[in-house]
N, C-alpha and C positions, 0 to 999 in steps of 0.2 A: 938707907934702903927702903924706909916704911915712906918714906915724903915720896917717892915715885907712884903715878897712876897704873891701875891694873884694867888690859883692853879685853882680856879672853870673855869677859861677860857681854861686851858689845858685841864681839861676833857672834857670841851664840844666839843673840836675841836678835838678829840679821839673819840669821841661818834659819831660824825655825819657819819667819813668813814662808819662804822661800818655799820649804818643803811644803806647807799647806797649798801653795797655787798650784804646783805640780800635781798633787794627789786632787784638786779639783778638776784638774783640766782633763784628768785621766778617765776620771767620773761622767764626767759630762761626754768625753766621748764613748764612754759603755751604756750609758743613756741612749744618747742618740743611735748607736748602732742598734739597740735593742729595739725602740722606738721603729726606724725601719722594718725590721726582721719582721717586726708584730704589724706592721701597718702591710707590708706583703703578703703574709698568710690572712689577714683578713681579706684581701682585693683577690686572692685565689679563692678562697672558701664563696664567695658570695658570686665571683662573676663566670668563673669558670664550672661547666657543666661536669655534672657527675657521672658514673661510670654508665649507670642504669640509663640516664637521660641520652647519653652518646651512643649508646645500644639500639636506643628508640628512634633515634633520628637516622642511622645508617639502614636499619633494618626494613627491607620491601615493604611496601603497602599489602594488607591485607585483602584477598580477592574482593571484589563485589557482589556482594550477594544479590540475585536477580528478586526482585519485587513478584507480586503475584500479577500484575498487569502482564509483566513481560515473558514472564511464565505463560499464560493465556496466552498471549500473542503468537507464541513461537508454537503452542500446539495446534494454534488455529493454523497457522500458514502452513502443517505438516499437513494439516488435514483437507486445506485446500489444493496442494500440491498434487495430491492423491485421485479428486476427480479430474483434473487437468491432465495428467496422464491417461485417462481412461478414455475422456473423451479426444485426444491424440489419437490412440490406436483407434477409436472409432471412424477418424477422419482417415487413416491409413489405410483401412480394411474398405470404406467406401468407395477411395480414391482405386484401391485394384481391383473393385466389383465392376467400375466402369462408369462410376456418375463422374470421375475426374477427365474420363477420355470425352464425356460429351460439354463439359466447360471448355476443354480445350478448342472442341470443332467449332462451339459457338464463338469463342475469340478468333479463331483462323477465320471464320466466314465474316467475323464483322470486318476485323483488319483486310479482309480482299476486299470486302466492299469499301471501305473507305479510300484502298489504294487506286482502286480503279477510277474514280472522279479525280483523282489527281495526275494519273497516267492520260487521262482523258484533255487534260487540261495542258500539261505538254504537249501532247500531238496538237491541239488547236491553235496553240502560240507557238510559230515560226523563229527561228533565230534569228537575228538582227543580218547575219552577213551567213550566207550559204560557201562553200567550199567544192567547186565541181571540177570533173578531171576530164579535160579537154586532148588527150591522148598522148602517146610516146612517138617519139620522132627518131631516124637516124638519118641524116642528111650526107651526102658525098658532094663536096664544090672541087671543081676544077681550079686550081689559079696558074692563069698563063704567065704572069709575072715571073713567078718564081720556079714555072715549071712542074708543080707537085699538088697533090690530093687533102683534101681535107674532109677526114670523117668527123659529124658534129653529130652526138647524140644527147638526148636532154627528154625530159618529160615533163609536159606543159598542163599546169594547173589554172584555176580561174575562180574569181569570187564573184558572187551574184547578190542582190537582196534577200532576204529570207520569204518573203512575202510574194518575190517574184520566180522562185525557184521552179516551179511547176512551171511556168511560161517557159523560161529560159529552155528545160529540158527539151519542149515542145519545139521550140523554132530552132534551138540547135541539131536536135533531129533531122530536123528539114536540111540544114545547111553544111552539114558537120562536112560534106568533100570537098564542096569548094571552100568551108574556113581551114581544111587542113593543106590544101592547095596554097593555098594566100601566104600560110605559114613557111611553106616550103621556100616559096618565091623570096620572102624577106629574109632566110637563113641564107640563102644562097647569094643572093645580093649582097649582104653585108658586108662592109671591111673587116680587117685585122683586129684594127682599133677597136672597131665595133664586139666584136668576139672578145676580146681581152678585158674588157671592161667587167670591173668586179661586181657590178652591178645591173650589167645588159640591159643597161635602161634604153638606149633607143630601141633594140631589137622591141623589148616588153609595152614600149607606147606605140610602135606599127602593128604591132599584132592587136592591139586591144581598138585601135582606133579601126581596122579593116573587121574587126569581128564582129562591132557594133555596128557596123556597117550591113554587113551579112544581116547579122540579127533584125535592121529595120528599129529597133530602140537601144540607149546607154545601157543594156541590162550589165552588160561586163566591166565591172569597176575596178578592177586588176587583173594582172597578169603573175604567173607565179611559176620562173623554170624552176625545176629540180632536176638534179642527176646530170647537171652541165659536163658536158666534155667533149675535146675534142682532138684530135690526132693528126699532124700532118706527114704525110708518106713521101 
């Protein structure tokens, strides 16, 4: 019995170091947590603003105090406005008394004087082309082939050079009856195809040629037929 070795002391010596290492690990964890908490507190203390600082930031800025120069300018502006109002009232009273009327009459006279030369210039320069009235016509034409009668109504105009308008008026007045006779002859001798032509080109050319021969000068530049209509009975 006494010769067998005892194992209990060896087991006790192995368990003691294991307990020490576990205690050290717990202490290290607690120390690490404490260091982290202290560091967070320090960061919050140094970097986060205090309540008074946040209140100062969010508060609206105080109204700016006007300097002495600005107050003097405002007072001077008020004083300058009062004489301006008085001068405006004085001008209104002068206009009401009649001074304004004299100015208006002077302006009207000057405008009238400026407009007069312009009107004279317009009268002195005639237009390039002048339109003249050659008369209204109502012609009755008998058609023996179809045994019918045509009634033709139209208004005749012409164009002449603007600078020769007075000369044309004089010559046309001397030959207006012969001119009218030539127009009636041309329309009565016209064929049905000439009357149904959209532009009435042949009739216009004949009237222009006969008219210039009567006038003795090629004053009639073109012939215009307006309100043209014909009815067959």
